[in-house]
Structures are given as C-alpha cells and as structure tokens.
FIBA-938070 format. One record per residue (C-alpha): x, y, z; residue number from 1; residue in three letters. Coordinates in Angstrom, 2 decimals. Layout:
REM residues N
+---------+---------+---------+-----+-----+
:      c1 :      c2 :      c3 :   i :  aa :
+---------+---------+---------+-----+-----+
:       X :       Y :       Z : NUM : ALA :
...
+---------+---------+---------+-----+-----+
This chain:
REM residues 388
+---------+---------+---------+-----+-----+
:      c1 :      c2 :      c3 :   i :  aa :
+---------+---------+---------+-----+-----+
:    8.46 :   98.91 :   65.23 :   1 : UNK :
:    9.87 :   95.60 :   66.65 :   2 : UNK :
:    8.41 :   93.62 :   69.40 :   3 : UNK :
:   10.85 :   91.13 :   71.27 :   4 : UNK :
:    9.56 :   88.04 :   71.91 :   5 : UNK :
:   10.82 :   85.72 :   75.00 :   6 : UNK :
:   12.93 :   83.05 :   73.79 :   7 : UNK :
:   12.00 :   79.24 :   75.70 :   8 : UNK :
:   15.61 :   77.20 :   75.68 :   9 : UNK :
:   13.45 :   74.33 :   76.97 :  10 : UNK :
:   10.89 :   74.53 :   73.43 :  11 : UNK :
:   13.47 :   74.71 :   71.68 :  12 : UNK :
:   15.53 :   72.06 :   72.72 :  13 : UNK :
:   12.58 :   69.60 :   72.49 :  14 : UNK :
:   11.83 :   70.98 :   69.14 :  15 : UNK :
:   15.16 :   70.75 :   68.00 :  16 : UNK :
:   15.81 :   67.42 :   66.49 :  17 : UNK :
:   18.67 :   65.04 :   68.16 :  18 : UNK :
:   21.35 :   63.62 :   66.45 :  19 : UNK :
:   19.86 :   60.32 :   67.76 :  20 : UNK :
:   16.61 :   61.06 :   65.97 :  21 : UNK :
:   17.65 :   61.56 :   62.95 :  22 : UNK :
:   17.38 :   58.14 :   60.70 :  23 : UNK :
:   20.37 :   56.59 :   59.33 :  24 : UNK :
:   20.65 :   56.13 :   55.72 :  25 : UNK :
:   23.47 :   53.83 :   54.32 :  26 : UNK :
:   24.99 :   53.90 :   51.09 :  27 : UNK :
:   23.84 :   51.26 :   48.90 :  28 : UNK :
:   27.22 :   50.60 :   47.42 :  29 : UNK :
:   31.20 :   50.04 :   49.00 :  30 : UNK :
:   33.13 :   53.54 :   48.66 :  31 : UNK :
:   37.01 :   53.02 :   47.90 :  32 : UNK :
:   37.45 :   54.81 :   50.98 :  33 : UNK :
:   35.82 :   51.87 :   52.95 :  34 : UNK :
:   37.87 :   49.56 :   51.05 :  35 : UNK :
:   40.88 :   51.10 :   52.06 :  36 : UNK :
:   40.30 :   51.36 :   55.49 :  37 : UNK :
:   39.27 :   47.87 :   55.75 :  38 : UNK :
:   43.05 :   46.59 :   54.43 :  39 : UNK :
:   44.86 :   49.22 :   56.87 :  40 : UNK :
:   42.92 :   47.34 :   59.41 :  41 : UNK :
:   43.96 :   44.32 :   58.79 :  42 : UNK :
:   47.41 :   45.65 :   57.32 :  43 : UNK :
:   47.71 :   46.29 :   61.52 :  44 : UNK :
:   46.70 :   43.31 :   62.65 :  45 : UNK :
:   49.10 :   41.67 :   60.09 :  46 : UNK :
:   52.32 :   43.84 :   61.50 :  47 : UNK :
:   51.07 :   43.14 :   65.14 :  48 : UNK :
:   50.86 :   39.53 :   64.66 :  49 : UNK :
:   54.42 :   39.36 :   63.12 :  50 : UNK :
:   55.52 :   41.54 :   66.53 :  51 : UNK :
:   53.72 :   38.56 :   68.74 :  52 : UNK :
:   55.59 :   35.84 :   67.03 :  53 : UNK :
:   58.95 :   37.91 :   66.90 :  54 : UNK :
:   58.59 :   38.90 :   70.52 :  55 : UNK :
:   58.07 :   35.13 :   71.50 :  56 : UNK :
:   60.59 :   34.03 :   69.67 :  57 : UNK :
:   62.57 :   36.64 :   71.61 :  58 : UNK :
:   61.87 :   35.47 :   74.90 :  59 : UNK :
:   62.91 :   32.00 :   73.91 :  60 : UNK :
:   65.84 :   32.73 :   72.29 :  61 : UNK :
:   67.61 :   35.57 :   73.79 :  62 : UNK :
:   64.97 :   36.93 :   77.27 :  63 : UNK :
:   65.94 :   40.04 :   78.16 :  64 : UNK :
:   63.19 :   42.41 :   77.33 :  65 : UNK :
:   62.37 :   46.31 :   78.20 :  66 : UNK :
:   59.61 :   47.46 :   76.57 :  67 : UNK :
:   61.75 :   49.82 :   73.94 :  68 : UNK :
:   62.78 :   46.95 :   71.42 :  69 : UNK :
:   62.17 :   46.17 :   67.85 :  70 : UNK :
:   59.59 :   43.69 :   67.82 :  71 : UNK :
:   57.61 :   45.90 :   70.55 :  72 : UNK :
:   57.81 :   48.54 :   67.94 :  73 : UNK :
:   56.09 :   45.69 :   65.41 :  74 : UNK :
:   52.92 :   45.63 :   68.24 :  75 : UNK :
:   52.21 :   49.01 :   68.88 :  76 : UNK :
:   52.78 :   49.95 :   65.47 :  77 : UNK :
:   50.28 :   47.40 :   63.99 :  78 : UNK :
:   47.65 :   48.49 :   66.88 :  79 : UNK :
:   47.93 :   52.03 :   66.03 :  80 : UNK :
:   47.59 :   51.20 :   62.52 :  81 : UNK :
:   44.44 :   49.65 :   62.88 :  82 : UNK :
:   43.39 :   52.06 :   65.40 :  83 : UNK :
:   44.19 :   55.75 :   63.07 :  84 : UNK :
:   42.42 :   53.49 :   60.02 :  85 : UNK :
:   39.03 :   53.26 :   62.52 :  86 : UNK :
:   39.23 :   56.82 :   63.42 :  87 : UNK :
:   39.16 :   57.70 :   60.33 :  88 : UNK :
:   36.19 :   55.67 :   59.44 :  89 : UNK :
:   33.83 :   56.52 :   62.64 :  90 : UNK :
:   34.96 :   60.14 :   61.89 :  91 : UNK :
:   33.80 :   59.87 :   57.76 :  92 : UNK :
:   30.51 :   57.99 :   59.05 :  93 : UNK :
:   29.98 :   60.39 :   61.66 :  94 : UNK :
:   30.53 :   63.62 :   59.39 :  95 : UNK :
:   28.19 :   61.97 :   56.57 :  96 : UNK :
:   25.50 :   60.95 :   58.84 :  97 : UNK :
:   25.58 :   64.75 :   60.45 :  98 : UNK :
:   25.59 :   66.92 :   57.02 :  99 : UNK :
:   22.63 :   64.64 :   56.19 : 100 : UNK :
:   24.48 :   62.65 :   53.90 : 101 : UNK :
:   24.16 :   58.44 :   53.19 : 102 : UNK :
:   26.46 :   56.59 :   55.87 : 103 : UNK :
:   29.37 :   55.16 :   54.17 : 104 : UNK :
:   28.59 :   51.01 :   54.19 : 105 : UNK :
:   31.70 :   50.31 :   55.50 : 106 : UNK :
:   32.21 :   47.49 :   58.16 : 107 : UNK :
:   28.82 :   46.64 :   59.27 : 108 : UNK :
:   25.43 :   48.02 :   60.51 : 109 : UNK :
:   26.78 :   52.14 :   61.81 : 110 : UNK :
:   25.45 :   52.47 :   65.69 : 111 : UNK :
:   25.36 :   55.60 :   67.77 : 112 : UNK :
:   27.42 :   55.58 :   70.34 : 113 : UNK :
:   28.27 :   58.14 :   73.08 : 114 : UNK :
:   24.38 :   59.23 :   73.47 : 115 : UNK :
:   24.33 :   59.46 :   69.11 : 116 : UNK :
:   27.04 :   62.35 :   69.47 : 117 : UNK :
:   29.15 :   59.30 :   67.09 : 118 : UNK :
:   28.13 :   57.33 :   64.24 : 119 : UNK :
:   30.14 :   54.24 :   63.73 : 120 : UNK :
:   30.23 :   51.25 :   61.85 : 121 : UNK :
:   29.87 :   48.11 :   64.51 : 122 : UNK :
:   33.38 :   46.49 :   62.82 : 123 : UNK :
:   35.46 :   49.48 :   62.85 : 124 : UNK :
:   34.01 :   50.44 :   66.43 : 125 : UNK :
:   35.57 :   46.83 :   67.59 : 126 : UNK :
:   38.47 :   47.09 :   66.28 : 127 : UNK :
:   39.16 :   50.81 :   67.20 : 128 : UNK :
:   37.92 :   49.93 :   70.52 : 129 : UNK :
:   40.61 :   47.14 :   70.55 : 130 : UNK :
:   43.52 :   49.82 :   69.44 : 131 : UNK :
:   43.17 :   51.99 :   71.95 : 132 : UNK :
:   42.91 :   49.88 :   74.73 : 133 : UNK :
:   46.08 :   48.23 :   73.46 : 134 : UNK :
:   47.81 :   51.20 :   73.97 : 135 : UNK :
:   46.49 :   52.33 :   77.31 : 136 : UNK :
:   47.55 :   48.73 :   78.78 : 137 : UNK :
:   50.73 :   49.77 :   76.89 : 138 : UNK :
:   51.38 :   52.43 :   79.44 : 139 : UNK :
:   50.77 :   49.27 :   81.81 : 140 : UNK :
:   53.07 :   47.52 :   80.35 : 141 : UNK :
:   55.59 :   50.22 :   80.37 : 142 : UNK :
:   54.96 :   50.86 :   84.82 : 143 : UNK :
:   55.55 :   47.11 :   84.39 : 144 : UNK :
:   59.00 :   47.26 :   83.29 : 145 : UNK :
:   59.74 :   50.13 :   84.67 : 146 : UNK :
:   59.56 :   48.82 :   88.10 : 147 : UNK :
:   60.64 :   45.14 :   87.76 : 148 : UNK :
:   62.49 :   45.31 :   84.71 : 149 : UNK :
:   62.34 :   43.22 :   81.61 : 150 : UNK :
:   60.68 :   40.32 :   81.41 : 151 : UNK :
:   60.83 :   36.50 :   81.55 : 152 : UNK :
:   57.58 :   35.23 :   81.11 : 153 : UNK :
:   54.43 :   36.09 :   79.17 : 154 : UNK :
:   51.43 :   35.78 :   81.45 : 155 : UNK :
:   52.62 :   39.25 :   83.36 : 156 : UNK :
:   49.02 :   41.30 :   83.82 : 157 : UNK :
:   49.95 :   43.93 :   81.47 : 158 : UNK :
:   50.80 :   41.11 :   78.53 : 159 : UNK :
:   47.54 :   39.51 :   78.95 : 160 : UNK :
:   45.84 :   42.25 :   78.96 : 161 : UNK :
:   47.53 :   43.94 :   75.82 : 162 : UNK :
:   46.46 :   39.90 :   74.31 : 163 : UNK :
:   43.18 :   40.51 :   74.85 : 164 : UNK :
:   43.19 :   43.96 :   73.38 : 165 : UNK :
:   45.25 :   42.31 :   70.03 : 166 : UNK :
:   42.45 :   39.76 :   69.93 : 167 : UNK :
:   39.56 :   42.63 :   69.94 : 168 : UNK :
:   41.39 :   44.32 :   67.15 : 169 : UNK :
:   41.25 :   41.58 :   64.84 : 170 : UNK :
:   37.57 :   40.42 :   65.77 : 171 : UNK :
:   37.25 :   43.91 :   64.31 : 172 : UNK :
:   39.02 :   43.38 :   61.32 : 173 : UNK :
:   36.85 :   39.70 :   60.87 : 174 : UNK :
:   33.36 :   41.80 :   61.15 : 175 : UNK :
:   34.34 :   44.25 :   59.02 : 176 : UNK :
:   35.13 :   42.32 :   55.91 : 177 : UNK :
:   32.15 :   39.77 :   57.09 : 178 : UNK :
:   30.32 :   42.72 :   56.73 : 179 : UNK :
:   30.99 :   42.67 :   52.56 : 180 : UNK :
:   30.70 :   39.12 :   52.04 : 181 : UNK :
:   28.86 :   39.86 :   49.08 : 182 : UNK :
:   31.88 :   41.27 :   47.38 : 183 : UNK :
:   34.85 :   39.67 :   46.03 : 184 : UNK :
:   37.20 :   41.81 :   48.17 : 185 : UNK :
:   35.46 :   41.31 :   51.35 : 186 : UNK :
:   35.36 :   37.74 :   50.89 : 187 : UNK :
:   39.42 :   37.73 :   50.39 : 188 : UNK :
:   39.68 :   39.94 :   53.29 : 189 : UNK :
:   37.76 :   37.55 :   55.57 : 190 : UNK :
:   39.82 :   35.05 :   54.74 : 191 : UNK :
:   42.76 :   36.54 :   55.28 : 192 : UNK :
:   41.76 :   37.86 :   58.65 : 193 : UNK :
:   40.20 :   34.49 :   60.01 : 194 : UNK :
:   43.63 :   33.11 :   60.02 : 195 : UNK :
:   44.90 :   36.05 :   61.50 : 196 : UNK :
:   42.79 :   35.27 :   64.36 : 197 : UNK :
:   43.39 :   31.82 :   64.21 : 198 : UNK :
:   46.79 :   32.16 :   65.09 : 199 : UNK :
:   46.46 :   34.68 :   67.53 : 200 : UNK :
:   43.04 :   33.92 :   69.60 : 201 : UNK :
:   44.59 :   31.05 :   71.39 : 202 : UNK :
:   47.12 :   33.16 :   73.53 : 203 : UNK :
:   45.07 :   34.92 :   75.73 : 204 : UNK :
:   44.66 :   31.64 :   77.00 : 205 : UNK :
:   48.26 :   31.73 :   78.98 : 206 : UNK :
:   47.06 :   33.68 :   81.60 : 207 : UNK :
:   45.54 :   30.45 :   83.39 : 208 : UNK :
:   49.01 :   29.35 :   83.23 : 209 : UNK :
:   49.64 :   29.26 :   86.73 : 210 : UNK :
:   45.99 :   27.62 :   87.96 : 211 : UNK :
:   48.00 :   24.52 :   87.86 : 212 : UNK :
:   45.61 :   23.03 :   85.36 : 213 : UNK :
:   45.56 :   18.96 :   84.35 : 214 : UNK :
:   45.96 :   20.05 :   80.68 : 215 : UNK :
:   47.69 :   23.20 :   79.04 : 216 : UNK :
:   45.52 :   25.85 :   78.97 : 217 : UNK :
:   47.00 :   26.85 :   75.56 : 218 : UNK :
:   46.69 :   23.25 :   74.09 : 219 : UNK :
:   43.02 :   24.12 :   74.83 : 220 : UNK :
:   42.89 :   27.15 :   73.34 : 221 : UNK :
:   44.42 :   25.68 :   70.52 : 222 : UNK :
:   41.58 :   23.37 :   69.93 : 223 : UNK :
:   38.65 :   25.26 :   70.87 : 224 : UNK :
:   39.85 :   28.85 :   68.89 : 225 : UNK :
:   41.08 :   26.92 :   65.89 : 226 : UNK :
:   37.72 :   24.53 :   65.37 : 227 : UNK :
:   35.51 :   27.39 :   66.06 : 228 : UNK :
:   36.77 :   30.03 :   63.15 : 229 : UNK :
:   37.08 :   27.00 :   60.73 : 230 : UNK :
:   33.45 :   26.30 :   60.59 : 231 : UNK :
:   32.61 :   30.31 :   61.21 : 232 : UNK :
:   34.72 :   30.52 :   58.16 : 233 : UNK :
:   33.28 :   27.84 :   56.36 : 234 : UNK :
:   29.56 :   29.17 :   57.41 : 235 : UNK :
:   29.75 :   32.72 :   56.78 : 236 : UNK :
:   31.48 :   32.46 :   53.24 : 237 : UNK :
:   28.85 :   29.90 :   52.96 : 238 : UNK :
:   30.93 :   28.47 :   49.61 : 239 : UNK :
:   32.01 :   25.10 :   49.00 : 240 : UNK :
:   35.72 :   24.86 :   49.47 : 241 : UNK :
:   35.49 :   27.78 :   51.84 : 242 : UNK :
:   36.79 :   25.39 :   54.98 : 243 : UNK :
:   39.69 :   24.70 :   52.39 : 244 : UNK :
:   40.74 :   27.97 :   51.68 : 245 : UNK :
:   40.71 :   28.99 :   55.15 : 246 : UNK :
:   43.08 :   25.72 :   56.60 : 247 : UNK :
:   45.32 :   27.08 :   53.44 : 248 : UNK :
:   45.36 :   30.56 :   54.75 : 249 : UNK :
:   46.50 :   29.29 :   58.39 : 250 : UNK :
:   49.20 :   27.10 :   56.85 : 251 : UNK :
:   50.66 :   29.93 :   54.60 : 252 : UNK :
:   50.80 :   32.45 :   57.52 : 253 : UNK :
:   52.46 :   29.52 :   59.47 : 254 : UNK :
:   55.02 :   28.62 :   56.97 : 255 : UNK :
:   56.06 :   32.49 :   56.41 : 256 : UNK :
:   56.09 :   32.90 :   60.66 : 257 : UNK :
:   58.05 :   29.75 :   60.83 : 258 : UNK :
:   60.71 :   31.47 :   58.76 : 259 : UNK :
:   60.80 :   35.07 :   59.89 : 260 : UNK :
:   61.16 :   34.61 :   63.97 : 261 : UNK :
:   63.97 :   33.19 :   64.58 : 262 : UNK :
:   65.54 :   34.81 :   61.66 : 263 : UNK :
:   64.18 :   37.85 :   62.83 : 264 : UNK :
:   65.19 :   37.13 :   66.51 : 265 : UNK :
:   68.98 :   36.10 :   66.14 : 266 : UNK :
:   69.61 :   39.15 :   63.56 : 267 : UNK :
:   68.25 :   41.88 :   66.11 : 268 : UNK :
:   70.37 :   40.20 :   68.80 : 269 : UNK :
:   73.25 :   40.06 :   66.89 : 270 : UNK :
:   72.91 :   43.63 :   65.78 : 271 : UNK :
:   72.12 :   45.15 :   69.47 : 272 : UNK :
:   75.14 :   42.50 :   70.61 : 273 : UNK :
:   73.12 :   40.59 :   72.98 : 274 : UNK :
:   74.28 :   36.64 :   72.94 : 275 : UNK :
:   71.46 :   33.56 :   72.22 : 276 : UNK :
:   70.45 :   31.68 :   75.51 : 277 : UNK :
:   73.09 :   29.24 :   76.76 : 278 : UNK :
:   71.72 :   25.42 :   76.14 : 279 : UNK :
:   69.43 :   26.71 :   73.42 : 280 : UNK :
:   67.78 :   23.20 :   71.57 : 281 : UNK :
:   67.04 :   22.85 :   68.09 : 282 : UNK :
:   63.35 :   23.04 :   67.65 : 283 : UNK :
:   60.42 :   25.06 :   65.82 : 284 : UNK :
:   59.90 :   28.52 :   66.69 : 285 : UNK :
:   57.69 :   29.06 :   69.34 : 286 : UNK :
:   54.67 :   31.06 :   67.95 : 287 : UNK :
:   54.05 :   29.21 :   64.63 : 288 : UNK :
:   54.81 :   26.23 :   66.34 : 289 : UNK :
:   51.88 :   26.39 :   68.31 : 290 : UNK :
:   49.68 :   27.07 :   65.17 : 291 : UNK :
:   47.69 :   23.68 :   64.12 : 292 : UNK :
:   49.81 :   22.02 :   60.74 : 293 : UNK :
:   46.90 :   19.59 :   60.32 : 294 : UNK :
:   44.03 :   22.06 :   59.85 : 295 : UNK :
:   43.78 :   21.25 :   56.37 : 296 : UNK :
:   42.07 :   17.54 :   57.60 : 297 : UNK :
:   39.35 :   19.12 :   59.69 : 298 : UNK :
:   38.32 :   21.54 :   57.11 : 299 : UNK :
:   37.98 :   17.99 :   54.86 : 300 : UNK :
:   35.79 :   17.12 :   57.18 : 301 : UNK :
:   34.21 :   20.05 :   56.82 : 302 : UNK :
:   33.99 :   20.39 :   53.39 : 303 : UNK :
:   32.64 :   16.37 :   53.36 : 304 : UNK :
:   29.42 :   17.20 :   55.97 : 305 : UNK :
:   28.16 :   20.60 :   54.42 : 306 : UNK :
:   28.29 :   18.44 :   50.71 : 307 : UNK :
:   26.31 :   15.78 :   52.49 : 308 : UNK :
:   23.69 :   18.48 :   54.03 : 309 : UNK :
:   23.84 :   20.28 :   50.51 : 310 : UNK :
:   22.66 :   16.71 :   48.53 : 311 : UNK :
:   19.86 :   15.65 :   51.08 : 312 : UNK :
:   18.59 :   19.07 :   51.70 : 313 : UNK :
:   19.78 :   19.28 :   55.21 : 314 : UNK :
:   20.25 :   22.04 :   56.97 : 315 : UNK :
:   24.28 :   21.74 :   58.10 : 316 : UNK :
:   23.80 :   24.15 :   60.88 : 317 : UNK :
:   21.69 :   21.22 :   63.03 : 318 : UNK :
:   24.56 :   19.00 :   62.91 : 319 : UNK :
:   27.26 :   21.76 :   64.02 : 320 : UNK :
:   28.04 :   20.42 :   67.55 : 321 : UNK :
:   28.47 :   17.30 :   66.37 : 322 : UNK :
:   31.15 :   18.22 :   63.58 : 323 : UNK :
:   32.77 :   20.54 :   65.84 : 324 : UNK :
:   33.23 :   17.54 :   68.25 : 325 : UNK :
:   34.81 :   15.71 :   65.53 : 326 : UNK :
:   37.16 :   18.60 :   64.56 : 327 : UNK :
:   37.84 :   19.08 :   68.18 : 328 : UNK :
:   39.04 :   15.39 :   68.12 : 329 : UNK :
:   40.90 :   15.96 :   65.28 : 330 : UNK :
:   42.56 :   19.45 :   66.03 : 331 : UNK :
:   43.29 :   17.70 :   69.79 : 332 : UNK :
:   45.02 :   14.19 :   68.59 : 333 : UNK :
:   47.31 :   16.16 :   65.66 : 334 : UNK :
:   48.57 :   18.60 :   67.86 : 335 : UNK :
:   51.15 :   15.77 :   69.87 : 336 : UNK :
:   51.66 :   14.50 :   66.47 : 337 : UNK :
:   52.80 :   17.89 :   65.36 : 338 : UNK :
:   55.17 :   17.83 :   68.34 : 339 : UNK :
:   56.40 :   14.60 :   67.56 : 340 : UNK :
:   57.13 :   15.29 :   63.70 : 341 : UNK :
:   58.81 :   18.66 :   64.61 : 342 : UNK :
:   60.50 :   18.35 :   67.95 : 343 : UNK :
:   63.04 :   15.88 :   68.22 : 344 : UNK :
:   63.04 :   15.49 :   71.84 : 345 : UNK :
:   58.90 :   15.56 :   72.34 : 346 : UNK :
:   57.40 :   11.98 :   73.42 : 347 : UNK :
:   54.40 :   11.08 :   74.17 : 348 : UNK :
:   52.32 :    8.23 :   75.85 : 349 : UNK :
:   49.21 :    6.58 :   74.75 : 350 : UNK :
:   47.44 :    7.69 :   78.10 : 351 : UNK :
:   48.68 :   11.33 :   76.64 : 352 : UNK :
:   46.86 :   10.71 :   73.44 : 353 : UNK :
:   43.91 :    9.84 :   74.71 : 354 : UNK :
:   43.20 :   12.33 :   76.78 : 355 : UNK :
:   43.92 :   14.60 :   74.58 : 356 : UNK :
:   41.23 :   13.02 :   72.37 : 357 : UNK :
:   39.10 :   13.03 :   75.20 : 358 : UNK :
:   39.16 :   16.41 :   75.71 : 359 : UNK :
:   38.82 :   17.85 :   72.40 : 360 : UNK :
:   35.23 :   16.34 :   72.73 : 361 : UNK :
:   34.04 :   18.90 :   74.97 : 362 : UNK :
:   36.05 :   21.73 :   73.52 : 363 : UNK :
:   34.81 :   20.49 :   69.43 : 364 : UNK :
:   31.00 :   20.73 :   70.86 : 365 : UNK :
:   31.35 :   23.92 :   72.65 : 366 : UNK :
:   33.09 :   25.20 :   68.93 : 367 : UNK :
:   30.22 :   23.72 :   67.10 : 368 : UNK :
:   27.89 :   25.24 :   69.31 : 369 : UNK :
:   29.54 :   28.97 :   68.95 : 370 : UNK :
:   30.35 :   28.37 :   65.47 : 371 : UNK :
:   26.72 :   28.05 :   65.06 : 372 : UNK :
:   25.67 :   31.48 :   66.81 : 373 : UNK :
:   28.52 :   33.59 :   66.02 : 374 : UNK :
:   28.56 :   32.89 :   62.19 : 375 : UNK :
:   24.28 :   33.97 :   62.21 : 376 : UNK :
:   25.94 :   36.94 :   63.69 : 377 : UNK :
:   27.91 :   37.57 :   60.99 : 378 : UNK :
:   25.76 :   36.85 :   58.37 : 379 : UNK :
:   23.20 :   39.62 :   59.77 : 380 : UNK :
:   26.24 :   42.06 :   58.81 : 381 : UNK :
:   25.04 :   43.97 :   55.92 : 382 : UNK :
:   23.47 :   47.15 :   56.53 : 383 : UNK :
:   19.89 :   47.93 :   56.08 : 384 : UNK :
:   18.96 :   51.06 :   54.32 : 385 : UNK :
:   17.64 :   52.36 :   57.24 : 386 : UNK :
:   17.94 :   52.16 :   61.17 : 387 : UNK :
:   15.88 :   53.91 :   63.28 : 388 : UNK :
+---------+---------+---------+-----+-----+
C-alpha cells in the first residue's frame, strides 16, 4: 500500500540549486578550442579591417555604393566570423558549467548573464555583442540604402553605428588575448589585436564631422587612440620592447593596406564596369593614410621612460599622464609631416602645426590617464579558480 505526498512546488524550487548559485571552476590550462576561438575572432577583425579600408577607398575613387558590394561582403563576413567564434565559446563555457566540469580558460574570467542562463568568458562576451550589434545595424544600413540609394559619405547614421559595433568586437579581441598574456600565443595575438584596433578605433569619430569643430575630429581620434593603445600594449605586455613591437605591427598592417586598398578598389571597379571618379589626384590610400606612420618614434619615448623608471625602481604608471602628453604631442605633430610626405598638394602653416601640437597636450594627458586605468583592468583578467 502506498501513500501519496503532496508536492510543494515552491519548496522544491527553493531547495533546488540554481545555475547562478553554482560556483564556476575555471580550468588551469588553456585548451586547443580556446586558442582556436581567440584566433578566429582575430581573423574576423582582420577581414573586417580589410573590408573597411577597401570600402573607404571605393568611396574615394569610385563613389557609387550599394549594400551588396564586395567590400561590404568582407565587412559582414568578418563580423560573422568573429560572432560565430564568440558564440561557440559561450556554448562551450555554458555547457561545461552546467555539467559541473571546469569552464575552459578562455578569453578572461567567465561571467553569468541573463539571470545565470549563460556562462560567458568576458572577452568573448564583448566581441560577440559587437558582432551581433553589427549584424543588426547592417539591417539598418540595408534599409538606409533602399530609401536613399548609394552613399556619398561615411558619416551616415547606419555607418557610424556599424563603425562602433566593429570597434566593440575589436576591443573584445584585445580582451581575449590580454587574458592569456602569460602565454606566448596570447602575447602575439595581443600585439596583432592592438594593431587592428589602432587602425580602426579613430573611425567612429567621423560622427562629429558635421559639428563644425575647429579641428578635424578624426585627427583628435588618431592622437587620442593611438597614444592610449600604444601605452596599453606596453603596460599589459610588461616587457622591454613591447611598445616597439606594437608600433611595428601597426606599421606592417599599414603597409599591407597601403598596397591592397587602391589595387582592390580599381580592380573591382574594372571587373564590374564602373569608371573611376574624374579628376582623381595622386595621393595615399585613404584608410592606411590616416594611420600614424611615426608611431615608432613615440614607442621609443615609451621605452625610454619605462627603462628610466625600472633603473630607479619607480612605478612607471605614476608618470603615465605626463608620458601620454609627450606622446600626444609627437603623434599630433607627426601627422602634418606625414601628410606633407605623402600628399603632393598638402601644405601647412606654422600656426596650424602649433595648434596641432597644442591639441596633442590635453589629448595625450587623457590618453595616459585612460591607458593606466584600462591596462590595470586588462592585467586582472586572468581567471580565478573559483568565482562566486
């Protein structure tokens, strides 16, 4: 004879352990899947960077632009590659946590989102969010093109939203590799991810182009972002010569895009039967032409300051704002020199050079301050064994 016991659903829910209450145990070693996921995210950002450079060159040399072009295919496929890789790492971490296994050491400390439904490595969460928003804003861009036709400028609302989304994905890639800076592959990937971000991070500043500012907002973005990211690379890597390696990686990327962008734009225009714009003047390719060519000089200053601090047992982070100010002035002054060397029609007056140097002071100070804060955050990304 059996007896039935009333089932108290409320009590059962209260006594059952929830996913959010179970501590996350992180594996001590990095698995092959985690390394592969990191490199695929980086590959996606590189494809996106190639697409951006190609698309901007297309706007400058050809003009007519619709949603369905080959440069746009690179843009969207790059974000899709990074997004799917990030999603795969989210699924892997969530499945391991729910099964009671150690979560793979991948892309930073895992965090719980959506009420504990997902366990997400921090870096992959950011890169995945950027990729997802990029695809959503792509629909906005498609609607924009369907209403207004091809674009003649880069600062349309849909383009600015896409630029911001791409930047978020690239920041996620930096975070992913910074979490593995204790491993050689992580340091190599971090250098490459920083180079990609240096090339792209100033682009969203184009959103301010219509505000009639006394200084080109893209110029301010280049000075601020390149100075900040150079310092971040030196601080996070924490090894002599780190700043020089980051500057060299930026130079390699610039050289590749310098050759590729005009060739791809002209070859693609010829393939689909479109002429180049009338009256084109010889000049540097648009996207790589905005990347700072003299970043190596700034890197030498960083190495000198850090060497001086090490030999005297000082903390280099205490002089970061001052160091950033010097770097900001160097980058700001070198940009007019870069334009003079690469553009036959470029000319600058002495007052303009003085103004750019003056602008480099506050931007450099801000870059040094932010670099210290962000580098501290990136250096604490190594996952703890247990997170409650």
